[in-house]
LOBA-639580 format. One record per atom (N, C-alpha, C): residue in three letters; z, y, x. Coordinates in pm, whole numbers, plus 50000, padded with zeros to 5 digits. Last residue first. Layout:
N
AlaZYX
...
END
This chain:
382
Unk242415318250495
Unk242775331950529
Unk242225335450667
Unk242175292550374
Unk240995300950395
Unk241375315750415
Unk244435277550379
Unk244195285550259
Unk243055295650278
Unk245045278550737
Unk244995272050606
Unk244725282250497
Unk245395292850965
Unk244045288150936
Unk243915282250796
Unk247295322951005
Unk247185308750971
Unk245765305050932
Unk246895344451287
Unk246825342551143
Unk246655327751111
Unk246665347751552
Unk247905341451506
Unk247915339351355
Unk244435361951591
Unk244365347851631
Unk245645340351595
Unk245135387551530
Unk244485379851424
Unk244345365051460
Unk246045398551766
Unk247035393051674
Unk246405384851562
Unk243695408651873
Unk244315397051937
Unk245345390451844
Unk243325430651697
Unk242335419851706
Unk242945407251765
Unk245555446451758
Unk245405440951623
Unk244425429151624
Unk244885452852022
Unk246125445451994
Unk246035438851857
Unk242565467551969
Unk242465455052044
Unk243725446552024
Unk243585490051839
Unk242705480951764
Unk242565467551835
Unk244995501052056
Unk245705497251933
Unk244885487251853
Unk242855506452229
Unk243905496952269
Unk244695492052148
Unk241485525752082
Unk240825512952112
Unk241845502352152
Unk243395546252088
Unk243015540251960
Unk242355526751979
Unk243235551752359
Unk244505546752304
Unk244255540052169
Unk240665561852356
Unk240915549552430
Unk242255543352389
Unk241105585152212
Unk240315574452150
Unk240445561252226
Unk242665599552395
Unk243135597452257
Unk242415585652194
Unk241045601352620
Unk242245592852625
Unk242775589852485
Unk239115620552555
Unk238735606352562
Unk239945597252557
Unk240545644252582
Unk240075640052450
Unk239765625152449
Unk243185652852772
Unk242025643852773
Unk241675639452631
Unk244995673652734
Unk244645669652870
Unk243405660852876
Unk245165676752461
Unk245075688752545
Unk244575685252684
Unk245615650752368
Unk244315657252345
Unk244105669252436
Unk248325646952413
Unk247365639752497
Unk245995646452489
Unk249265662452200
Unk249575666452338
Unk248605659852435
Unk248315647151992
Unk247875661052004
Unk248145666552142
Unk249735624152014
Unk248365623852063
Unk247755637852069
Unk252145634451901
Unk252105628552035
Unk250695628752093
Unk251355643351644
Unk251965652551739
Unk251845647351882
Unk250275619351529
Unk249465631551543
Unk250045641351645
Unk252565600451552
Unk251325598951627
Unk250505611751638
Unk254835603951387
Unk254905607551528
Unk253565607851601
Unk254095599951115
Unk255165609251150
Unk255075613651296
Unk252205580851091
Unk251845594251044
Unk252885604651084
Unk253475557451164
Unk252575563851261
Unk252225578051221
Unk254775551650924
Unk255555554951044
Unk254695562451145
Unk253215543050716
Unk253355557550734
Unk254195561350855
Unk253365515550717
Unk252055521650739
Unk252175536550771
Unk256025512550639
Unk255625508950775
Unk254305515550811
Unk255785520450369
Unk256655527950461
Unk256265525150606
Unk254095500450274
Unk253665514450267
Unk254485523050362
Unk255755478250314
Unk254505479450388
Unk253985493750388
Unk257785483250126
Unk258115482850269
Unk256855484650353
Unk256245480849890
Unk256925493349924
Unk257265494150071
Unk255455454149913
Unk254435464649903
Unk255025478249938
Unk257905441349906
Unk257165441450032
Unk256035451550029
Unk258605444949635
Unk259425450949741
Unk258635451849871
Unk256445430649508
Unk256755444649477
Unk257525451349590
Unk256425403849619
Unk255285412949632
Unk255665427449611
Unk258255383649595
Unk258455393149705
Unk257445404549704
Unk257525365449406
Unk258635374449372
Unk258875385149478
Unk255515350049534
Unk255165359849430
Unk256275369749397
Unk255615348749880
Unk256255343849759
Unk255975354249650
Unk252485352650056
Unk253735357850000
Unk254295349049889
Unk250015345750149
Unk251165339950219
Unk252495343250151
Unk248185358549984
Unk248085344050001
Unk249315337950067
Unk248825385450001
Unk248905378849871
Unk248925363649886
Unk248185390350269
Unk249585390250228
Unk249745383050094
Unk245385389250243
Unk246085379950332
Unk247545378850292
Unk244975411050080
Unk244755397850021
Unk245315386750111
Unk245625431650261
Unk246375430050137
Unk246205415950079
Unk243695427650456
Unk245105426650494
Unk245985424850370
Unk241325432650325
Unk241615418850364
Unk243075417050404
Unk240955459350304
Unk241625452850190
Unk241955438250221
Unk239395466650519
Unk240845466950537
Unk241605460650420
Unk236745469650484
Unk237215455850500
Unk238735455250507
Unk236315496450487
Unk236295489950356
Unk236795475550363
Unk236125503050752
Unk237435504650689
Unk237485498350550
Unk233475501450809
Unk234315490050847
Unk235705490950785
Unk232685526850707
Unk232145514450651
Unk233045502550684
Unk234055544850872
Unk234315544850728
Unk233835531850664
Unk232835539051116
Unk234265536451098
Unk234625535750950
Unk230235548151060
Unk230485533951084
Unk231955530351066
Unk230665576051039
Unk230175568450923
Unk230475553550939
Unk231475581751299
Unk232325585651186
Unk231955577651061
Unk229265573551445
Unk230545566551462
Unk231485569351346
Unk227405592751362
Unk227165578551335
Unk228455570451345
Unk228555615851467
Unk228405614551322
Unk228215599851284
Unk228285609951740
Unk229615612251682
Unk229585610651531
Unk225495608551769
Unk226315596651793
Unk227695598151730
Unk224835635151711
Unk224285624351630
Unk225115611651645
Unk226065649251916
Unk226525651051780
Unk226065639651691
Unk226855632352223
Unk225895638252130
Unk226475639051990
Unk228695619652374
Unk228215632552424
Unk227245639352329
Unk231425596852384
Unk230335603252311
Unk229995617052368
Unk233515582252482
Unk232395584852573
Unk231315593752512
Unk235305578652279
Unk235805584052405
Unk234705587952502
Unk233665566452091
Unk234195579952064
Unk234655586452194
Unk233405541552214
Unk232245550452209
Unk232645564852175
Unk236005532152166
Unk235515533552304
Unk234325543152309
Unk235975531751885
Unk236875540851956
Unk236445542852102
Unk234025511851839
Unk233825525351787
Unk234715535351861
Unk235185489051955
Unk233935494452009
Unk233715508851964
Unk237445486551786
Unk237595487751931
Unk236355494251991
Unk236205482751541
Unk236935495251563
Unk237195497351712
Unk235195457051578
Unk234265468151554
Unk234935481451582
Unk237535442851593
Unk236695443551713
Unk235655454651700
Unk238495447051326
Unk239235452151442
Unk238375452951567
Unk236555435351151
Unk236955449351140
Unk237545454451270
Unk236435408651244
Unk235235417051244
Unk235615431851238
Unk239085400551193
Unk238545400351330
Unk237335409551341
Unk239075402750915
Unk239905411950994
Unk239475412151140
Unk237275381750856
Unk236975395450814
Unk237785405550894
Unk238595359150953
Unk237325363251013
Unk236985377650978
Unk240885360250780
Unk240995359850925
Unk239715364750992
Unk240005359650510
Unk240655371550565
Unk240665371750717
Unk236695345850434
Unk238135345450453
Unk238685357850522
Unk234045345350364
Unk234385341350500
Unk235895340950528
Unk233965351650085
Unk233095341350142
Unk233605336250276
Unk235835371750039
Unk235885359449959
Unk235095348150024
Unk234885390850217
Unk236215385050238
Unk236335371950161
Unk232445397050096
Unk232465391850233
Unk233785384750260
Unk233305408149856
Unk232585395349852
Unk232555388749990
Unk234455431849955
Unk235265422049883
Unk234605408449880
Unk232175443950057
Unk233265440350149
Unk234175429950084
Unk230825448849822
Unk230275438749913
Unk231305434550017
Unk232405469649715
Unk232315456749645
Unk231775445549733
Unk231945489749922
Unk233255483549902
Unk233195470449823
Unk229365501249922
Unk229655489950011
Unk230975482849983
Unk229245522449737
Unk228225511949735
Unk228695499349808
Unk231445538049799
Unk231235534149660
Unk230265522249652
Unk230955542950067
Unk232115534850029
Unk231965529549887
Unk228715559250044
Unk228595546350112
Unk229765537150077
Unk229875581349912
Unk228795573749848
Unk228665559849911
Unk231695589550109
Unk232165585749976
Unk231135577349903
Unk229995596250321
Unk230965585350336
Unk231465580350201
Unk228655617950202
Unk227905606150245
Unk228845594150258
Unk230825635450170
Unk230105630650052
Unk229305618050085
Unk231475640250436
Unk232455633850347
Unk231795628250222
Unk229145653450516
Unk229515640750578
Unk230525633150492
Unk229315676450360
Unk228185667450342
Unk228505653650399
Unk231615687650473
Unk231615683750332
Unk230495673850303
Unk230635692550730
Unk231755683450711
Unk231825678550567
Unk228635711350678
Unk228265698350732
Unk229385688050716
Unk230215732450584
Unk229185726650497
Unk228785712750545
Unk231785738850804
Unk232425733150685
Unk231415726650592
Unk230155727751113
Unk230675737751019
Unk231175730950891
Unk230805714551430
Unk230435711351292
Unk231005722051199
Unk230965715751713
Unk230855727951632
Unk230305725251491
Unk231565695551883
Unk230175696451839
Unk229945707551737
Unk234275699051943
Unk233325696052051
Unk231875698552010
Unk235505706751695
Unk235805713451822
Unk234715711351926
Unk234345690551490
Unk234445705151477
Unk234595711851612
Unk234465664451584
Unk233195669851536
Unk233225685051531
Unk237215662551639
Unk236245661451748
Unk234905667451707
Unk238285663151385
Unk238545674551474
Unk237575674451592
Unk237525638051291
Unk236945649951231
Unk237115662251319
Unk239165623051467
Unk237715621051463
Unk237005633151403
Unk241905630551430
Unk241185634551550
Unk239675632651546
Unk242975623551175
Unk243375635851242
Unk242375640251348
Unk241685599751095
Unk241855610851000
Unk242115623951073
Unk241825583651329
Unk240545587251268
Unk240685599751183
Unk244565581851371
Unk243695586951479
Unk242365591451422
Unk245405570151132
Unk245835583651165
Unk244955589851273
Unk244355544551153
Unk243805553651052
Unk244205568051080
Unk245905533151358
Unk244445534651375
Unk243885545051279
Unk248405533351230
Unk248185541051353
Unk246705543551375
Unk247975515951016
Unk248345529850991
Unk248105538651111
Unk247445492551158
Unk246405498151070
Unk246695512751040
Unk249915488351279
Unk248755491351363
Unk247615497351281
Unk251445482551047
Unk251775493951134
Unk250575498051218
Unk250125459250961
Unk250185471050874
Unk250505483550954
Unk250615442051171
Unk249235446051145
Unk249175458251054
Unk253425439751135
Unk252865445351259
Unk251425450151237
Unk253645427950878
Unk254295440750908
Unk253635447451030
Unk252245403850918
Unk251765413650820
Unk252355427350846
Unk253995392051098
Unk252635395251141
Unk251995405251046
Unk256335388150947
Unk256355397151063
Unk254945401251104
Unk256965372650731
Unk255955383050710
Unk255775392050833
Unk259015356250803
Unk257705349850785
Unk256595360050761
Unk261235372850805
Unk260655368750932
Unk259245363250914
Unk261395399850581
Unk261395385350600
Unk260645381850729
Unk263515424450488
Unk262435421750582
Unk262485406850610
Unk264425439750176
Unk264515429150276
Unk263325430150371
Unk266175452949893
Unk265355455050012
Unk265525443450109
Unk266005438349571
Unk266785441649689
Unk265845443449807
Unk264725427749358
Unk265115441849347
Unk266085445649460
Unk261915406249309
Unk263145409449380
Unk263455424349365
Unk260455400848984
Unk260415405749121
Unk261815408049177
Unk259495373248798
Unk260505383748811
Unk260595387848957
Unk256145367748722
Unk257245364148810
Unk258225375848817
Unk254675379748523
Unk254585365248539
Unk255755359948622
Unk255815404248303
Unk255695400048442
Unk255665384848449
Unk253905413348020
Unk255065406148073
Unk254805402148217
Unk252715445647958
Unk252415431847995
Unk253645425448059
Unk252925465647700
Unk253685462947821
Unk253525448147855
Unk249645476647597
Unk250905469847574
Unk251645468247706
Unk248155508847623
Unk248305495147672
Unk249655489347632
Unk248425534647504
Unk247335525647467
Unk247535511147507
Unk250605548647611
Unk250555545847467
Unk249575534647434
Unk249955548647884
Unk251305544847839
Unk251295540847691
Unk247365558647886
Unk247605544947931
Unk248965539947882
Unk247895584647785
Unk246975575647715
Unk247225561047756
Unk249565595047985
Unk250075593447848
Unk249215583547769
Unk247775595348199
Unk249045587948209
Unk249615585148071
Unk245835612548102
Unk245485598448124
Unk246735589848138
Unk247335636148107
Unk246835630947980
Unk246475616147991
Unk247685639348381
Unk248855636848296
Unk248445631248161
Unk244985644148450
Unk245705632648506
Unk246935629148422
Unk244495667848313
Unk243715655848280
Unk244435643348329
Unk246325684648447
Unk246475681948305
Unk245725669548261
Unk245265685848706
Unk246595680048684
Unk246815676348539
Unk242805698248644
Unk242835684848706
Unk244185678148688
Unk243705722448518
Unk242775713248453
Unk242875699248512
Unk245385734448707
Unk245905731148574
Unk245015720748506
Unk243585738148920
Unk244765729648937
Unk245325725148802
Unk241805755948794
Unk241335743048843
Unk242495733348862
Unk243395778148738
Unk242775770848628
Unk242315756948672
Unk244105785749004
Unk245115782448904
Unk244525773848793
Unk241655792049140
Unk242495780749180
Unk243445776349068
Unk239025802048904
Unk240025803649008
Unk240855791249033
Unk235525799248868
Unk236835796148812
Unk237865796148925
Unk232775804648903
Unk233795813448961
Unk235165811548895
Unk230665788948839
Unk231345795848728
Unk232515804548774
Unk229845781549101
Unk228865786049001
Unk229545794148891
Unk232135775649249
Unk231035782849311
Unk230065788649209
Unk233955762949077
Unk234415773849162
Unk233265782149220
Unk232565743648921
Unk233545752748860
Unk233805764948947
Unk230955730449112
Unk230355737248997
Unk231315747548939
Unk232905720249287
Unk231855729249337
Unk231265737349222
Unk234355703649117
Unk235015715049183
Unk233985725249230
Unk232405684649054
Unk232945693248948
Unk233635705549006
Unk232105672449305
Unk230965679349243
Unk231435688949135
Unk234665661649333
Unk234175671449430
Unk233015679449372
Unk234635643549115
Unk235595654549118
Unk235155665449215
Unk232645625649193
Unk232465633449070
Unk233395645549070
Unk233955615049418
Unk232675621949432
Unk232405630849311
Unk236175603249296
Unk236375613849396
Unk235095621949414
Unk234895584049140
Unk235645594749073
Unk235895606349170
Unk233785568149347
Unk232925574449246
Unk233635586049179
Unk236085559749480
Unk235105567849551
Unk234195575149453
Unk237285544149282
Unk237965556049332
Unk236995565349404
Unk235345523849263
Unk235635532449148
Unk236315545349193
Unk235575511749515
Unk234315518149476
Unk234525527749359
Unk238185501749497
Unk237845511549600
Unk236565519049566
Unk237805483549287
Unk238765494549272
Unk238445505549373
Unk236035465549408
Unk235585473549292
Unk236505485449268
Unk237765454949601
Unk236545461949641
Unk236005470749530
Unk239625442649438
Unk240055454149518
Unk238865461949571
Unk237925422249336
Unk238555431949247
Unk238975444449324
Unk237235407749565
Unk236195414549487
Unk236795425249397
Unk239865398549641
Unk239045406949729
Unk237955414549654
Unk240805383849400
Unk241425396249447
Unk240545404449541
Unk239885359249320
Unk239155371049273
Unk239655384149332
Unk241655340949432
Unk240215339149454
Unk239425351749419
Unk244175348749345
Unk243835349849487
Unk242345348849513
Unk244185368649041
Unk244355356349117
Unk243745357549256
Unk246065397048964
Unk244725391848993
Unk244865379449080
Unk248775403948945
Unk248015401248823
Unk246655394848849
Unk249815408549202
Unk250515399549109
Unk249625395048994
Unk248095426349320
Unk248315413549388
Unk249045403549300
Unk248315447449134
Unk247025440949159
Unk247215427249221
Unk251005454849160
Unk250535449049034
Unk249195441849052
Unk250965464949429
Unk251845454049388
Unk251335447049262
Unk249115486049411
Unk248885474949503
Unk249705462749463
Unk250485501849227
Unk249145496749194
Unk248795484849283
Unk252825508049368
Unk252905500149245
Unk251555494149207
Unk251765523349581
Unk252565511449607
Unk252595502249485
Unk250515544049440
Unk249735535649531
Unk250475522549558
Unk252755554949310
Unk251705548549231
Unk250835539549319
Unk254235565049526
Unk254815554649440
Unk253725547449362
Unk252365583949621
Unk252745572549705
Unk253415561449624
Unk252065602049397
Unk250915595449462
Unk251355582849536
Unk254695610749338
Unk253875603949239
Unk252755595949301
Unk255325622549585
Unk256155611649533
Unk255355603649430
Unk253345642549595
Unk253325631649691
Unk254185619849648
Unk254035660449388
Unk252735653849389
Unk252765641349476
Unk256585668449481
Unk256425662049350
Unk255125654049346
Unk255875680049728
Unk256785668549725
Unk256665661049592
Unk254275701149641
Unk253705690649727
Unk254575678149725
Unk256145716449506
Unk255065710149429
Unk254385699149510
Unk257765723949730
Unk258325716349618
Unk257235709249539
Unk255995738049893
Unk256705726449948
Unk257235717649835
Unk255235758249720
Unk254245748249760
Unk254895736049823
Unk257685772449699
Unk257015767149581
Unk256035756149616
Unk258175780649963
Unk259095771349898
Unk258425764649777
Unk255835797549998
Unk256195786850090
Unk257075776450021
Unk253805802049701
Unk254785806649800
Unk255165794849887
Unk252395800049446
Unk251745802549575
Unk252695808849678
Unk252765784249188
Unk253795787349289
Unk253175789249427
Unk250695777149023
Unk251705786448970
Unk252695791249076
Unk249175757749147
Unk248635771349136
Unk249615781649087
Unk250845734649117
Unk250535740349248
Unk250075754849239
Unk251175722148874
Unk252085733148907
Unk251705740549035
Unk249245701548880
Unk249165712048778
Unk249995724348818
Unk250265685149087
Unk248975691949101
Unk248865703649005
Unk252665676348973
Unk252685683449101
Unk251395691149125
Unk251635663348743
Unk252505675048730
Unk252535683148860
Unk250155641748849
Unk249495652148770
Unk250315664848761
Unk252285628048976
Unk251095632149051
Unk250375643448978
Unk253935623148753
Unk254405631648863
Unk253245636748947
Unk252285605448607
Unk252705618248548
Unk253175627948656
Unk252205584348785
Unk250975591548756
Unk251275605048692
Unk254895576548769
Unk254345581248897
Unk253065589148875
Unk255045567748506
Unk255855579248548
Unk255335585148679
Unk253325545448523
Unk253005556648433
Unk253765569248475
Unk254785529748706
Unk253435534348740
Unk253025546148652
Unk257085524148562
Unk257205532248683
Unk255845537648727
Unk255955507148370
Unk256515520148329
Unk256645529448448
Unk255285485748539
Unk254255492448460
Unk254725506248416
Unk257755477548647
Unk256695482648733
Unk255655490648656
Unk260595489848460
Unk259625479548493
Unk258495485848574
Unk263395508548590
Unk262155507548513
Unk261365495248554
Unk265685502848746
Unk265815509948619
Unk264605507648530
Unk264965490048971
Unk266225485848911
Unk266415491848772
Unk262765503649053
Unk262535491448977
Unk263825485148925
Unk263905523449206
Unk263295527249079
Unk263135514948990
Unk264565508449427
Unk265655514049347
Unk265145518649210
Unk262085502249529
Unk262935491249483
Unk264075496449396
Unk261065525249627
Unk260575521249496
Unk261445509949439
Unk261785529249885
Unk262785532849783
Unk262325529649642
Unk259605524950042
Unk260475513350016
Unk261505516249907
Unk258565549850087
Unk258035542149973
Unk258865529749942
Unk259105568350280
Unk260235563550199
Unk259785555050080
Unk256655574950378
Unk257595568550469
Unk258765562450394
Unk255685587750151
Unk255035575550199
Unk255955567650291
Unk257355610250136
Unk257435599850032
Unk256745586950072
Unk256445623850382
Unk257805618250369
Unk257895607750258
Unk253985636050379
Unk254045622350427
Unk255405615750406
Unk254485662050287
Unk253585653450210
Unk253715638850251
Unk255935672250497
Unk256615669750370
Unk255785660250283
Unk253825674950678
Unk254915665750709
Unk255685662150581
Unk252335694450553
Unk251735681150570
Unk252795670750604
Unk254165715750571
Unk253755710850439
Unk253165696750450
Unk254235719350847
Unk255435714650778
Unk255095709150640
Unk251605728650883
Unk252065716650951
Unk253285710650884
Unk251635751950740
Unk250795741150689
Unk251185727950756
Unk253425766750902
Unk253775763750762
Unk252945752150708
Unk252065768551147
Unk253395762451141
Unk253735758150999
Unk249675782151082
Unk249645768351129
Unk250975761251119
Unk250435800650777
Unk249925799650914
Unk250005784950956
Unk249605811150441
Unk250195801750536
Unk249605803550675
Unk249065827050211
Unk249245833150343
Unk249905824050445
Unk248425819149956
Unk249835818549995
Unk250105824250134
Unk245635824149938
Unk246545828649832
Unk247995829349880
Unk244325815650174
Unk243815827050098
Unk244845832750000
Unk245925793650265
Unk245585804950353
Unk245235817350271
Unk246215776350052
Unk247425780750122
Unk247155792550215
Unk243495772949972
Unk244485778849882
Unk245695784249959
Unk242215760650189
Unk241775773850143
Unk242845780650059
Unk243705736550203
Unk243645745650317
Unk243225759650275
Unk243395724649931
Unk244665728249994
Unk244535738950102
Unk241215714849802
Unk241455729249792
Unk242625734049877
Unk241285687349850
Unk240075694949884
Unk240335710049888
Unk243805679149753
Unk243475677849895
Unk242305686749935
Unk243675684349476
Unk244765689749558
Unk244365690149705
Unk241365669249407
Unk241445683749384
Unk242495690049475
Unk242185643649477
Unk241015649449543
Unk241005664549526
Unk244395640449302
Unk244595640849446
Unk243405646849520
Unk243365641549034
Unk244385650949082
Unk244375651949233
Unk241315622649045
Unk241125635148970
Unk242105645649018
Unk242235599849179
Unk241405609549251
Unk241185622649177
Unk243855586748965
Unk244435592449088
Unk243525602749155
Unk242365575248761
Unk243095587648735
Unk243555594548862
Unk241355551248855
Unk240415562248829
Unk241135575648812
Unk243645535348863
Unk242945538548987
Unk242005550448970
Unk244215533548590
Unk245185539848680
Unk244515544048811
Unk241915519448510
Unk242175532948458
Unk243175540348545
Unk242155494848647
Unk240985503448667
Unk241285517748624
Unk244555485448539
Unk244475488148682
Unk243285497148715
Unk243755482148272
Unk244835491448306
Unk244775495148453
Unk241835462448298
Unk241425475648250
Unk242505486048282
Unk243475440848379
Unk242435446148469
Unk242005460148428
Unk245015435448156
Unk245655440948275
Unk244625447348368
Unk243565444047836
Unk243715435847956
Unk244405443248070
Unk243225460747615
Unk243815447547594
Unk244155440047722
Unk241865484047575
Unk243285485047610
Unk243995471547605
Unk239385475047493
Unk239495482047622
Unk240935482447669
Unk239845465347239
Unk239625455547346
Unk239725462047483
Unk240105489947104
Unk241205480347105
Unk241065470347219
Unk237615502147132
Unk238785508247195
Unk239925498147208
Unk235035477147202
Unk235725487147120
Unk236995491847189
Unk232105471047374
Unk233565470347384
Unk234195481247298
END
């Protein structure tokens, strides 16, 4: 494949945009806690507010519709990638409370807008039959780049003793460079369908909205509390947590393409049933777990079943009017982030009184999602 042919297809653009994101975001996320404590002197209150600021652009992802009144989706994606890289690059220059809040906001706007636009373009550009496999490959690619980035961070910081500032500049700079390369290298592909540019909630998408909200709630419980359980109850140290994250990343890289093929073969309805009932069992076992080995196994299993979550996107692709995809992708991202605003704090209070109750609540959420899958349409092999 020569350079000209590499920049010739929509699929290659989607792959390159997906690969660029983890270079900046994995760096930002992996170094955040150490950087804000060691360099910026953050305490729990300040880091909590920073994480809340980070989630605000996700909650406001529906505002992408206003951006699309000015820019085409492809151009908006390039600008979002530039913002992601810029926010990461600037992080090391502003080790203060206000500085980190501002750079986090810049980074997060770029990240969440790009995630929304990438999802929208993927569902518009990739046909329904190939979408599950394609999204599985995208997930695997992101995992590979994230794994490579983590390894590079370790080598740079532990072996060559490179500081935070240089690492942030390098990763953010590479991401911005890739944004410029994609902008210059790829032609502006014509939209097959002109997208809506007004906000809306359509009654016919109500089930997709509800499942998206429940998926966000379920994921927040895992992200916030499953790892915390390993540390608090089973005294997992940082080295073991990093090793576990690496194992999960490798498994996702290997299994995500197969998850896409599973969805193509058995359809979205059966695939989502499998995911949700598995999560019910995993959360129940989390609530009862007494051994470190079992807790680690559950953490890995949850990660594996989460690869099937792309079925919710391809379900929407099959039921949506093509012109609704861009706006609804933004609305869905906002709905997905609602739980990120209130659930960690609320369940954090529950955690004080009963660790098991947190996971049993998660099981109830997953069971509601499972029962709702029986309302999914049977036609079009969804």
